[in-house]
N, C-alpha and C positions, 0 to 999 in steps of 0.2 A: 735648488730652491724652486718651488712651484709657484707659478703665477696664474692668475685667473682673470678673465675678461669680465668687466662689469656689463650688465645689460645696457643696450643703447638708450633705453628709456631712463636710466638712472640720472642722467644730467640733461634731460630734454627740457627745453625752454617752454614755458606756457605759451599757448597760441594767443594771438591777439584777435579782437573782433574782426578786423579786416581780413586776417588769414582764414578765419572760420567762414566768412562770407565768400571769400575767393574759393575755398574748398567746396562750399555748397554750390556756387555757380559752376564750377568745373564738373561736379557730379551731375548737375542738371543738364549741362551741355552734352556730356557723354550720353546721358539717358535720351536726350532729344536726337542725337546723332544715331544711336542704335535704333530708335523708332523709325527715323527717316530711312535708314538702310533697309529695315524690314519692309516698310511700305514700298520702297523702290523695288525690292526683290519680288514682292507680291504682285506689283503692277507689271513687272517684266514677265513673270510667269503667266499672268492673265493675258497679256498681249500676245505672247508666244502661243498660247493655247488657242486663242481666237484666230490666229493667222494660219493655223494648220488645218 
């Protein structure tokens, strides 16, 4: 007998507004963190270049 797995989305629960807002907040926080890391790296490189 052959069995097959159903896609994970077949029984997915609909998201609530709170979950959607949480996901949006997490995406924004990740974006802000990546931007801050980039700015930090650019500053570090600038200061390193100036000190040489």
